[in-house]
N, C-alpha and C positions, 0 to 999 in steps of 0.2 A: 071687554071687564079693560083690558090694559089700558085704553081709552082716559075712564074713569080713573087707573092708578097716577095715570099721568097725570090729570088736573090736579090730582089733591096733590101730588111735587109740588107743585108748580102756586101752588094758591097763596101759600108763605112769603115766595120770593116776590110773588105781585103786588100782596098788599106790602111787601115792605118797602118794597121800589116806587111806591105813589109818594113822590115827595107833597108833602103839606105846604099852602102858600108862605113866604118866610123864610123858606130856607136857601139862598141864593145856588144856582147854577154849579154844579158841580160836585155836591157834597155826596158823600157817600152815610149809607146806611151803618152804624156799631150795634146791632146786635144785642151784647153784652154787657153797651150800659144805656142801651133804649133812648140812642144820639143820635144825630146829622151832626157830619164834622166834614171839616173843610180846610185844607191846610195849604195855604198857600203864599209865593213871596215873602217865608220868613215870618207868618200870620198865621194863627189859628181858630175859627171860629166855630163853635159846639152850640147846637140848639136843640130844647126838649123836645120826643116825639112829633109835639103836635106843627109845632113851628117856628118855637117864641126864644129866642134866642137866650141860652145858660150861660156863656163863656168865650173871653175873648180876650188875648194877647199876643204875642209876639212865642216867639214857637221854630224853633232851634235844634239842628240835630236831635233832635225826635227830645225835644226837652222845654219845659216851660221857663222861660224867660222874659224879664223885665215886666212890668207892670201889667198887671190883669185883671179886670172887670168880669165880676160873677153878678147874674142876675137869678131871678125868684122867679116863675112861670110868669108871674102878674107884670113884670116886665122892669119892675121897680128894680133897683139896684144891691142886690145881695152884700156884696163885698168886695173891695180895691185893694191891692196892694201888687208887691211886686214878689217873683220868684227867680228863685234860681237851683239852677239843672233839678227844673222839680220839686222843686221843698219853699217854703214862703222865709222870707227874709223881708227884714227890717219893718217901716212902719206896716202898718193894715188898718185898716178901717171897716165893721162888720155893722150893717143895716138892717133895723125890726123889717119885717112885710111894712107896715106903715108906711116906711120911709127915713125915718129918723134916726140917727146914729146908735146903736146898740151899745160897741165898744168901742172900741181903738184903743191901740197900740206896739210892740213892736214884736217880730217872730224869729229865731234864732234858730235853722235846720226843724222848720216846719213846728215849732215849741217857741209856745209860749215864751216871754224873755223881757225882765224891767219890768216898767209900770204898765200897768192898764185901770183904763174908766170905763163904767160902766154905768149907761140912761139906762131907765126907762123908756115905756112907749112914746110918752110927754115932751122928751128932751130933757128933766132929770138926771139929773145925780143921780147911783143907787149905791153903788160903790165902786173902789177904789185900791188897789195895792200893787204888789211887788210878787212876779210870776222869775223861777228857774228851772231851767228844763221843764220847761210845763204845768211845774205845782207851783201855787200858790205858798206864798216866804213873807217872811216878815211881820211890819205892820198890814192891818186891813180895816178901814172903816162902809162902814152900809150905813144908808143915808135913805130917811122917808121920802115921799114926793117932796114935805114941806121943807125940805134942805134939813130937818134937825138929825142929828148922828141916832141912826139905829141898833147899831153893835160896834164897840172896837175890841180887837186883840192884836195875834200875832200867829201866825202857820211854822211848821216846822215839815220840811218837805211837803206840803199840800191836809196838814192835820191841824186842827187848832191846838197849840201849846202855851202853857202859862194864862195868864189873864184875863180877859175876856169881862166885858162890861155891857151889858143891854137895857134899852130907854124906852120907855113908849111914846107915841108921836109926839108929846108935846114938852117932853128932855128926862120928863119923869124920873126915876129907879124900876126898872126893872125886877132885870138879874147880875149880879156879877158873882165872880167863883174862876177856879180854874179847872183846868184842862191840861189832862198827859193824854198825848196818839189819842185826839178828839174824842176822850172820856174823859168826864166829869168824875172831878173825883177834891175829898177835902170837901168843908164847911158853903156854902154857897148861899148868899139872901137874896130871898126873891120875894118882889111885892105882888099882891095878886090884884092891885088896882093903882094906878097911878095916885094915888091919895094915900095910899098900905087899903090892911096891915099889910104888913113884913112880916117874916119869918125866914130860920133857916133850914138850911137841909144839907146834911151829914153827905159823901156818895163815897166808897170804896169802891176801888176800878177791878179787885179781887173777886167781887159782890155782881151776879148774872138774878140776881130775884128782880130786881126794880129798885126805884126810888122809895124810899122812905118816906114818910108822911114829914109835913113840914113842922117841925117846933116853934110856937111862940104863939101859932094864930089863936083867937079868941073865934069861936062859929058866928058869935052871936052879934059882933060889930061886922060881918060879912050882910053885904045889902039880902041879896037872891035865896031864897029861898031854898034851889035847891044847889048852890053853894056853901050855904050850911048843913046839907045833909051828903053834903061832900066831906066833914068834918079832919078836911087839910090835906085831903087829902090828893097831892098836886096832878095825876094819875086824872083825876076829874075837876081840879079846881082852878088848877094854871094852864094845864091846856089848852081850854079854850080860852085864855086871854093869848099866846102865842100868836092865831092870827098867822096871816101872809107873812113872810121873812126873803130880805134880798138875799143871794144867788151865796153873798161872802158871811154870811152868818152858818159855825161847824153846823153839819149835817147833823148835831147827838139833838139839836135842840129841835129837830122837827121826827123826833126816836117816842115818842111815848113818854117822857123818863123814864126811861128803863138802858141807860146807861151802866 
């Protein structure tokens, strides 16, 4: 019974100590992060539990300093940039798992700061704008893969504020109106298709009962029987037109028209 108990106690340690191929001799296993770590000559290398390299860079006085490179478990680069006292500082590039740049810009004290540019997996610019202390601030523009502007407007402390415009993929107007604290307010112009028809929709920031129907739409002008049956209800007519929108678009555009 004693031998059996000792075997159970030693088994996890034995498995943990089994160093996988790819990990350099002298590395130790961090059971909290499930990673292998080797610190030597003011450098640190970190591996995933399976032995694939996770990150590497200068390490002095128990802190990340200088340029580090982070990797996906596939081995491709995930991001690269500098640290100062364990905080991201200065220019950084972040990559999609497939290998192309996903975003680039600067950090200040571990928070995004200044201009950032985002790209889709094909390398096309998808959005650009400014950050302040990690939150979007000022004008932002998002793009379709063909380069056409998808949306443009401004943020204040991370929330959509003031006038915003949205466009269909070939540049025709889709929606335009005002935001206050990421909530639609006032009169919005809405087009249910690139060539229209278009209507008006009035939002009250104090109302939580859902968006009103779009006025000025003639259901007989709409081509789809399903849309004609909706009779101007934006929750059914317009929601289907939104599709996939870039990250720069305010969250309320994906909230079923109930802001």
